[in-house]
Backbone atoms as SQL, in Angstrom:
CREATE TABLE atoms (id INTEGER PRIMARY KEY, chain TEXT, resi INTEGER, resn TEXT, atom TEXT, x REAL, y REAL, z REAL);
INSERT INTO atoms VALUES
  (1, 'A', 1, 'MET', 'N', -10.264, 12.138, -4.952),
  (2, 'A', 1, 'MET', 'CA', -9.973, 10.661, -4.938),
  (3, 'A', 1, 'MET', 'C', -9.078, 10.561, -6.232),
  (4, 'A', 2, 'SER', 'N', -7.911, 9.580, -6.102),
  (5, 'A', 2, 'SER', 'CA', -7.099, 9.455, -7.647),
  (6, 'A', 2, 'SER', 'C', -7.818, 7.892, -7.893),
  (7, 'A', 3, 'THR', 'N', -7.169, 7.086, -9.018),
  (8, 'A', 3, 'THR', 'CA', -7.350, 5.833, -9.171),
  (9, 'A', 3, 'THR', 'C', -6.539, 4.882, -8.263),
  (10, 'A', 4, 'LEU', 'N', -7.062, 3.551, -7.745),
  (11, 'A', 4, 'LEU', 'CA', -5.180, 2.525, -7.312),
  (12, 'A', 4, 'LEU', 'C', -4.546, 2.328, -8.338),
  (13, 'A', 5, 'VAL', 'N', -3.629, 2.813, -8.121),
  (14, 'A', 5, 'VAL', 'CA', -2.749, 2.588, -8.941),
  (15, 'A', 5, 'VAL', 'C', -1.612, 2.608, -8.272),
  (16, 'A', 6, 'ARG', 'N', -0.535, 1.495, -8.520),
  (17, 'A', 6, 'ARG', 'CA', 0.579, 1.353, -7.890),
  (18, 'A', 6, 'ARG', 'C', 2.349, 2.638, -7.881),
  (19, 'A', 7, 'SER', 'N', 2.649, 3.196, -7.817),
  (20, 'A', 7, 'SER', 'CA', 3.322, 4.145, -8.095),
  (21, 'A', 7, 'SER', 'C', 4.753, 3.581, -8.754),
  (22, 'A', 8, 'ARG', 'N', 5.810, 4.096, -9.695),
  (23, 'A', 8, 'ARG', 'CA', 7.064, 3.783, -9.789),
  (24, 'A', 8, 'ARG', 'C', 8.004, 4.082, -9.074),
  (25, 'A', 9, 'ASN', 'N', 7.505, 5.652, -8.956),
  (26, 'A', 9, 'ASN', 'CA', 8.450, 6.142, -8.430),
  (27, 'A', 9, 'ASN', 'C', 8.700, 6.147, -6.267),
  (28, 'A', 10, 'ASP', 'N', 7.542, 6.199, -5.920),
  (29, 'A', 10, 'ASP', 'CA', 7.362, 5.991, -4.864),
  (30, 'A', 10, 'ASP', 'C', 6.741, 4.888, -3.990),
  (31, 'A', 11, 'ARG', 'N', 8.116, 3.825, -3.861),
  (32, 'A', 11, 'ARG', 'CA', 7.413, 2.992, -3.670),
  (33, 'A', 11, 'ARG', 'C', 8.813, 2.111, -3.007),
  (34, 'A', 12, 'MET', 'N', 8.476, 1.029, -1.502),
  (35, 'A', 12, 'MET', 'CA', 9.467, 0.337, -0.991),
  (36, 'A', 12, 'MET', 'C', 9.747, -0.954, -1.107),
  (37, 'A', 13, 'ILE', 'N', 8.351, -1.360, -1.547),
  (38, 'A', 13, 'ILE', 'CA', 8.368, -2.872, -1.680),
  (39, 'A', 13, 'ILE', 'C', 7.958, -2.925, -2.646),
  (40, 'A', 14, 'ALA', 'N', 6.740, -2.898, -2.904),
  (41, 'A', 14, 'ALA', 'CA', 5.482, -3.281, -3.730),
  (42, 'A', 14, 'ALA', 'C', 5.027, -1.620, -4.681),
  (43, 'A', 15, 'GLY', 'N', 4.292, -0.917, -3.591),
  (44, 'A', 15, 'GLY', 'CA', 3.888, 0.475, -3.685),
  (45, 'A', 15, 'GLY', 'C', 2.006, 0.322, -3.559),
  (46, 'A', 16, 'VAL', 'N', 2.175, -0.892, -2.886),
  (47, 'A', 16, 'VAL', 'CA', 0.709, -1.050, -2.031),
  (48, 'A', 16, 'VAL', 'C', 0.862, 0.079, -1.325),
  (49, 'A', 17, 'CYS', 'N', 0.911, 0.137, -0.399),
  (50, 'A', 17, 'CYS', 'CA', 0.867, 1.785, 0.807),
  (51, 'A', 17, 'CYS', 'C', 1.195, 2.808, 0.210),
  (52, 'A', 18, 'SER', 'N', 1.652, 3.525, -0.975),
  (53, 'A', 18, 'SER', 'CA', 1.947, 4.119, -1.747),
  (54, 'A', 18, 'SER', 'C', 0.925, 4.556, -2.109),
  (55, 'A', 19, 'ALA', 'N', 0.335, 3.354, -2.805),
  (56, 'A', 19, 'ALA', 'CA', -0.903, 3.155, -3.918),
  (57, 'A', 19, 'ALA', 'C', -2.474, 3.761, -3.272),
  (58, 'A', 20, 'LEU', 'N', -2.660, 2.754, -2.162),
  (59, 'A', 20, 'LEU', 'CA', -3.542, 3.438, -1.102),
  (60, 'A', 20, 'LEU', 'C', -3.314, 4.707, 0.344),
  (61, 'A', 21, 'GLY', 'N', -1.857, 5.065, 0.388),
  (62, 'A', 21, 'GLY', 'CA', -2.511, 6.456, 0.500),
  (63, 'A', 21, 'GLY', 'C', -2.719, 7.613, -0.380),
  (64, 'A', 22, 'ARG', 'N', -2.199, 7.350, -1.621),
  (65, 'A', 22, 'ARG', 'CA', -2.459, 8.318, -2.853),
  (66, 'A', 22, 'ARG', 'C', -3.394, 8.235, -3.406),
  (67, 'A', 23, 'ARG', 'N', -4.603, 6.689, -2.591),
  (68, 'A', 23, 'ARG', 'CA', -6.424, 6.963, -2.853),
  (69, 'A', 23, 'ARG', 'C', -6.957, 7.507, -2.449),
  (70, 'A', 24, 'PHE', 'N', -6.808, 7.645, -1.042),
  (71, 'A', 24, 'PHE', 'CA', -7.651, 7.986, 0.576),
  (72, 'A', 24, 'PHE', 'C', -6.860, 9.538, 0.846),
  (73, 'A', 25, 'GLY', 'N', -5.705, 10.252, 0.363),
  (74, 'A', 25, 'GLY', 'CA', -5.437, 11.127, 0.763),
  (75, 'A', 25, 'GLY', 'C', -4.772, 11.420, 1.764),
  (76, 'A', 26, 'VAL', 'N', -3.969, 9.933, 2.219),
  (77, 'A', 26, 'VAL', 'CA', -3.154, 10.087, 3.568),
  (78, 'A', 26, 'VAL', 'C', -2.006, 10.271, 2.829),
  (79, 'A', 27, 'PRO', 'N', -0.714, 11.083, 4.000),
  (80, 'A', 27, 'PRO', 'CA', 0.756, 10.466, 3.604),
  (81, 'A', 27, 'PRO', 'C', 0.854, 9.448, 3.465),
  (82, 'A', 28, 'THR', 'N', 2.003, 9.237, 2.243),
  (83, 'A', 28, 'THR', 'CA', 2.462, 8.072, 2.370),
  (84, 'A', 28, 'THR', 'C', 2.986, 6.669, 3.693),
  (85, 'A', 29, 'ASN', 'N', 3.334, 7.890, 4.405),
  (86, 'A', 29, 'ASN', 'CA', 4.451, 7.068, 5.324),
  (87, 'A', 29, 'ASN', 'C', 3.546, 6.693, 6.464),
  (88, 'A', 30, 'ILE', 'N', 2.781, 7.537, 6.303),
  (89, 'A', 30, 'ILE', 'CA', 1.602, 7.071, 7.433),
  (90, 'A', 30, 'ILE', 'C', 1.121, 5.848, 6.956),
  (91, 'A', 31, 'VAL', 'N', 0.646, 5.611, 5.604),
  (92, 'A', 31, 'VAL', 'CA', -0.022, 4.555, 5.958),
  (93, 'A', 31, 'VAL', 'C', 1.738, 3.269, 6.172),
  (94, 'A', 32, 'ARG', 'N', 2.513, 3.472, 5.665),
  (95, 'A', 32, 'ARG', 'CA', 3.614, 2.220, 6.137),
  (96, 'A', 32, 'ARG', 'C', 3.576, 2.209, 7.014),
  (97, 'A', 33, 'LEU', 'N', 3.418, 2.827, 8.189),
  (98, 'A', 33, 'LEU', 'CA', 3.662, 2.638, 9.662),
  (99, 'A', 33, 'LEU', 'C', 2.408, 2.467, 10.110),
  (100, 'A', 34, 'ILE', 'N', 0.821, 2.518, 9.756),
  (101, 'A', 34, 'ILE', 'CA', 0.637, 1.735, 10.108),
  (102, 'A', 34, 'ILE', 'C', 0.431, 0.197, 9.813),
  (103, 'A', 35, 'PHE', 'N', 0.712, 0.067, 8.264),
  (104, 'A', 35, 'PHE', 'CA', 1.102, -1.459, 8.232),
  (105, 'A', 35, 'PHE', 'C', 1.925, -1.945, 9.386),
  (106, 'A', 36, 'VAL', 'N', 2.835, -1.513, 9.465),
  (107, 'A', 36, 'VAL', 'CA', 3.847, -1.867, 10.984),
  (108, 'A', 36, 'VAL', 'C', 3.642, -2.517, 11.112),
  (109, 'A', 37, 'LEU', 'N', 2.815, -0.873, 12.181),
  (110, 'A', 37, 'LEU', 'CA', 2.325, -1.379, 13.392),
  (111, 'A', 37, 'LEU', 'C', 1.359, -2.970, 13.230),
  (112, 'A', 38, 'SER', 'N', 0.443, -2.654, 12.464),
  (113, 'A', 38, 'SER', 'CA', -1.019, -4.226, 12.233),
  (114, 'A', 38, 'SER', 'C', -0.108, -4.853, 12.453),
  (115, 'A', 39, 'CYS', 'N', 1.123, -4.982, 11.708),
  (116, 'A', 39, 'CYS', 'CA', 1.964, -6.396, 11.268),
  (117, 'A', 39, 'CYS', 'C', 2.669, -6.363, 13.318),
  (118, 'A', 40, 'LEU', 'N', 2.313, -5.991, 14.249),
  (119, 'A', 40, 'LEU', 'CA', 2.262, -6.502, 15.349),
  (120, 'A', 40, 'LEU', 'C', 1.345, -7.056, 15.898),
  (121, 'A', 41, 'LEU', 'N', 0.216, -7.325, 15.400),
  (122, 'A', 41, 'LEU', 'CA', -1.233, -7.969, 15.538),
  (123, 'A', 41, 'LEU', 'C', -1.056, -8.711, 15.107),
  (124, 'A', 42, 'PRO', 'N', -1.633, -10.190, 16.027),
  (125, 'A', 42, 'PRO', 'CA', -2.527, -11.212, 14.266),
  (126, 'A', 42, 'PRO', 'C', -3.530, -10.853, 13.603),
  (127, 'A', 43, 'GLY', 'N', -3.037, -11.844, 12.628),
  (128, 'A', 43, 'GLY', 'CA', -3.990, -11.267, 11.430),
  (129, 'A', 43, 'GLY', 'C', -3.222, -11.683, 10.397),
  (130, 'A', 44, 'PRO', 'N', -4.091, -11.615, 8.665),
  (131, 'A', 44, 'PRO', 'CA', -3.145, -11.552, 7.415),
  (132, 'A', 44, 'PRO', 'C', -2.668, -10.566, 7.033),
  (133, 'A', 45, 'GLN', 'N', -1.674, -9.696, 7.559),
  (134, 'A', 45, 'GLN', 'CA', -1.020, -9.041, 6.823),
  (135, 'A', 45, 'GLN', 'C', -0.597, -9.121, 5.446),
  (136, 'A', 46, 'PHE', 'N', 0.474, -9.721, 5.976),
  (137, 'A', 46, 'PHE', 'CA', 1.410, -9.959, 4.683),
  (138, 'A', 46, 'PHE', 'C', 0.254, -10.434, 3.545),
  (139, 'A', 47, 'LEU', 'N', -0.265, -11.306, 3.973),
  (140, 'A', 47, 'LEU', 'CA', -1.502, -11.925, 2.566),
  (141, 'A', 47, 'LEU', 'C', -2.149, -10.769, 2.063),
  (142, 'A', 48, 'ILE', 'N', -2.836, -10.206, 2.758),
  (143, 'A', 48, 'ILE', 'CA', -3.537, -8.832, 2.331),
  (144, 'A', 48, 'ILE', 'C', -2.484, -7.814, 1.321),
  (145, 'A', 49, 'TYR', 'N', -1.421, -7.844, 1.933),
  (146, 'A', 49, 'TYR', 'CA', -0.540, -7.071, 1.003),
  (147, 'A', 49, 'TYR', 'C', -0.164, -7.564, -0.323),
  (148, 'A', 50, 'ILE', 'N', 0.411, -9.244, -0.782),
  (149, 'A', 50, 'ILE', 'CA', 0.439, -9.516, -1.301),
  (150, 'A', 50, 'ILE', 'C', -0.643, -9.664, -2.630),
  (151, 'A', 51, 'ILE', 'N', -1.473, -9.861, -2.232),
  (152, 'A', 51, 'ILE', 'CA', -3.054, -9.692, -2.776),
  (153, 'A', 51, 'ILE', 'C', -2.721, -8.563, -3.132),
  (154, 'A', 52, 'GLY', 'N', -2.652, -7.390, -2.931),
  (155, 'A', 52, 'GLY', 'CA', -3.053, -6.112, -3.345),
  (156, 'A', 52, 'GLY', 'C', -1.705, -5.981, -4.245),
  (157, 'A', 53, 'TRP', 'N', -0.707, -6.364, -4.241),
  (158, 'A', 53, 'TRP', 'CA', 0.318, -6.331, -4.892),
  (159, 'A', 53, 'TRP', 'C', 0.066, -7.188, -6.129),
  (160, 'A', 54, 'VAL', 'N', -0.720, -8.124, -6.214),
  (161, 'A', 54, 'VAL', 'CA', -0.973, -8.440, -7.344),
  (162, 'A', 54, 'VAL', 'C', -2.120, -8.535, -7.760),
  (163, 'A', 55, 'LEU', 'N', -3.230, -7.358, -7.437),
  (164, 'A', 55, 'LEU', 'CA', -4.229, -7.076, -8.122),
  (165, 'A', 55, 'LEU', 'C', -3.976, -5.403, -8.758),
  (166, 'A', 56, 'ILE', 'N', -3.473, -4.771, -7.789),
  (167, 'A', 56, 'ILE', 'CA', -3.820, -3.290, -8.115),
  (168, 'A', 56, 'ILE', 'C', -2.231, -2.920, -9.566),
  (169, 'A', 57, 'PRO', 'N', -3.343, -2.642, -10.214),
  (170, 'A', 57, 'PRO', 'CA', -1.666, -2.254, -11.319),
  (171, 'A', 57, 'PRO', 'C', -0.834, -0.983, -10.920),
  (172, 'A', 58, 'ASN', 'N', 0.024, -1.286, -11.618),
  (173, 'A', 58, 'ASN', 'CA', 1.539, -0.214, -11.738),
  (174, 'A', 58, 'ASN', 'C', 1.123, 1.227, -12.896),
  (175, 'A', 59, 'GLU', 'N', 1.471, 1.829, -12.553),
  (176, 'A', 59, 'GLU', 'CA', 0.976, 3.356, -13.173),
  (177, 'A', 59, 'GLU', 'C', 2.011, 3.331, -14.641),
  (178, 'A', 60, 'ARG', 'N', 0.621, 3.657, -15.240),
  (179, 'A', 60, 'ARG', 'CA', 1.478, 3.889, -16.862),
  (180, 'A', 60, 'ARG', 'C', 2.200, 4.764, -17.051);
């Protein structure tokens, strides 16, 4: 497993899904799909995404 950093190249909005995918060895598009599908359920998904955007550092 690699460290949790947001990629500069593989990002759609902020790179949070890309960071999680690379960290856990899951394809980035699968993580994005899971996030979009989870938005259909009630919960704090957008808040968690924004917190990840703030807390996960950019790749150097």
